[in-house]
PATORFI-518784 format. One record per residue (C-alpha): residue number from 1; x, y, z; residue in one letter; chain. Coordinates in steps of 0.02 Angstrom, whole numbers, plus 50000, padded with zeros to 5 digits. Layout:
# residues N
+------+-------+-------+-------+------+-------+
: resi :     X :     Y :     Z : resn : chain :
+------+-------+-------+-------+------+-------+
:  NUM :     X :     Y :     Z :    A :     A :
...
+------+-------+-------+-------+------+-------+
***
This chain:
# residues 113
+------+-------+-------+-------+------+-------+
: resi :     X :     Y :     Z : resn : chain :
+------+-------+-------+-------+------+-------+
:    1 : 52625 : 57025 : 63992 :    M :     A :
:    2 : 52720 : 57188 : 63978 :    Q :     A :
:    3 : 52804 : 57260 : 64131 :    R :     A :
:    4 : 52756 : 57437 : 64178 :    P :     A :
:    5 : 52890 : 57566 : 64143 :    I :     A :
:    6 : 53000 : 57599 : 64294 :    G :     A :
:    7 : 52978 : 57428 : 64377 :    I :     A :
:    8 : 53148 : 57343 : 64384 :    P :     A :
:    9 : 53182 : 57158 : 64368 :    T :     A :
:   10 : 53282 : 57101 : 64518 :    V :     A :
:   11 : 53387 : 56943 : 64503 :    I :     A :
:   12 : 53455 : 56873 : 64666 :    K :     A :
:   13 : 53619 : 56778 : 64664 :    T :     A :
:   14 : 53545 : 56635 : 64765 :    D :     A :
:   15 : 53658 : 56485 : 64725 :    P :     A :
:   16 : 53509 : 56367 : 64726 :    S :     A :
:   17 : 53445 : 56455 : 64569 :    R :     A :
:   18 : 53605 : 56426 : 64469 :    F :     A :
:   19 : 53598 : 56293 : 64332 :    E :     A :
:   20 : 53733 : 56186 : 64253 :    P :     A :
:   21 : 53818 : 56288 : 64115 :    Y :     A :
:   22 : 53775 : 56206 : 63948 :    T :     A :
:   23 : 53782 : 56357 : 63833 :    L :     A :
:   24 : 53933 : 56286 : 63742 :    D :     A :
:   25 : 53888 : 56103 : 63765 :    G :     A :
:   26 : 53869 : 55982 : 63910 :    P :     A :
:   27 : 54054 : 55953 : 63946 :    D :     A :
:   28 : 54084 : 56092 : 64072 :    Y :     A :
:   29 : 54098 : 56016 : 64246 :    P :     A :
:   30 : 54109 : 56142 : 64386 :    G :     A :
:   31 : 54027 : 56283 : 64289 :    L :     A :
:   32 : 53856 : 56352 : 64333 :    R :     A :
:   33 : 53759 : 56503 : 64275 :    W :     A :
:   34 : 53605 : 56607 : 64303 :    L :     A :
:   35 : 53545 : 56699 : 64147 :    P :     A :
:   36 : 53486 : 56878 : 64174 :    I :     A :
:   37 : 53455 : 56951 : 64001 :    T :     A :
:   38 : 53553 : 56827 : 63896 :    F :     A :
:   39 : 53468 : 56777 : 63733 :    D :     A :
:   40 : 53540 : 56615 : 63658 :    P :     A :
:   41 : 53474 : 56663 : 63485 :    K :     A :
:   42 : 53583 : 56820 : 63478 :    T :     A :
:   43 : 53719 : 56765 : 63601 :    S :     A :
:   44 : 53698 : 56933 : 63687 :    R :     A :
:   45 : 53649 : 56985 : 63861 :    G :     A :
:   46 : 53708 : 56960 : 64038 :    S :     A :
:   47 : 53720 : 56817 : 64162 :    Y :     A :
:   48 : 53799 : 56766 : 64326 :    Y :     A :
:   49 : 53936 : 56638 : 64300 :    F :     A :
:   50 : 54000 : 56528 : 64441 :    Q :     A :
:   51 : 54160 : 56428 : 64426 :    M :     A :
:   52 : 54183 : 56299 : 64563 :    L :     A :
:   53 : 54361 : 56264 : 64626 :    P :     A :
:   54 : 54464 : 56181 : 64489 :    G :     A :
:   55 : 54343 : 56226 : 64348 :    A :     A :
:   56 : 54410 : 56269 : 64174 :    V :     A :
:   57 : 54324 : 56339 : 64020 :    T :     A :
:   58 : 54372 : 56272 : 63849 :    K :     A :
:   59 : 54476 : 56388 : 63739 :    P :     A :
:   60 : 54354 : 56491 : 63636 :    H :     A :
:   61 : 54340 : 56643 : 63524 :    A :     A :
:   62 : 54215 : 56783 : 63544 :    H :     A :
:   63 : 54122 : 56850 : 63392 :    P :     A :
:   64 : 54068 : 57001 : 63495 :    N :     A :
:   65 : 54130 : 57092 : 63650 :    Y :     A :
:   66 : 54135 : 56991 : 63810 :    E :     A :
:   67 : 54157 : 57083 : 63973 :    E :     A :
:   68 : 54149 : 57020 : 64150 :    F :     A :
:   69 : 54166 : 57083 : 64327 :    Y :     A :
:   70 : 54239 : 56971 : 64462 :    V :     A :
:   71 : 54117 : 56977 : 64608 :    I :     A :
:   72 : 54210 : 56856 : 64720 :    E :     A :
:   73 : 54353 : 56733 : 64713 :    G :     A :
:   74 : 54494 : 56723 : 64589 :    E :     A :
:   75 : 54503 : 56679 : 64403 :    A :     A :
:   76 : 54657 : 56648 : 64297 :    I :     A :
:   77 : 54661 : 56689 : 64112 :    E :     A :
:   78 : 54754 : 56583 : 63983 :    S :     A :
:   79 : 54892 : 56715 : 63974 :    D :     A :
:   80 : 54922 : 56696 : 64162 :    G :     A :
:   81 : 54832 : 56855 : 64215 :    T :     A :
:   82 : 54759 : 56831 : 64389 :    V :     A :
:   83 : 54591 : 56916 : 64413 :    L :     A :
:   84 : 54525 : 56954 : 64586 :    K :     A :
:   85 : 54363 : 57023 : 64659 :    A :     A :
:   86 : 54336 : 57198 : 64592 :    G :     A :
:   87 : 54425 : 57170 : 64425 :    D :     A :
:   88 : 54333 : 57210 : 64263 :    F :     A :
:   89 : 54391 : 57125 : 64102 :    V :     A :
:   90 : 54349 : 57170 : 63922 :    S :     A :
:   91 : 54384 : 57054 : 63774 :    F :     A :
:   92 : 54365 : 57129 : 63600 :    Q :     A :
:   93 : 54278 : 57036 : 63458 :    P :     A :
:   94 : 54392 : 56898 : 63393 :    G :     A :
:   95 : 54479 : 56874 : 63560 :    S :     A :
:   96 : 54531 : 56696 : 63599 :    F :     A :
:   97 : 54555 : 56636 : 63778 :    H :     A :
:   98 : 54503 : 56521 : 63917 :    N :     A :
:   99 : 54479 : 56546 : 64103 :    T :     A :
:  100 : 54513 : 56434 : 64251 :    R :     A :
:  101 : 54504 : 56447 : 64439 :    T :     A :
:  102 : 54589 : 56358 : 64581 :    E :     A :
:  103 : 54485 : 56433 : 64721 :    T :     A :
:  104 : 54317 : 56461 : 64635 :    G :     A :
:  105 : 54242 : 56625 : 64581 :    C :     A :
:  106 : 54080 : 56715 : 64541 :    L :     A :
:  107 : 54072 : 56831 : 64390 :    L :     A :
:  108 : 53941 : 56936 : 64304 :    I :     A :
:  109 : 53963 : 56922 : 64116 :    V :     A :
:  110 : 53907 : 57042 : 63979 :    F :     A :
:  111 : 53904 : 56982 : 63798 :    E :     A :
:  112 : 53867 : 57119 : 63672 :    W :     A :
:  113 : 53913 : 57192 : 63503 :    I :     A :
+------+-------+-------+-------+------+-------+
***
């Protein structure tokens, strides 16, 4: 069914709707996500990404741009950069990094060309 033009899709950040993050495999304890427009076939779109205290992503490269906005909490990049609520990060294609958190954080992630 097509949506009428002008009717927005509203996604609530209700934590009970978040799912275990398995996009890059099942071995990601402490990571949860809520897809918004993300399409696994193209690896593009947006999603909420929750990192529970102590969670770490595996080091990975991005074939496309990855950008994220820190909604709450604190994230630490592999180069030591500390990201806090209100920070916006942009990784260019080919970037290699990983992210961790000591306190937990909530991000909104945008993966695009």
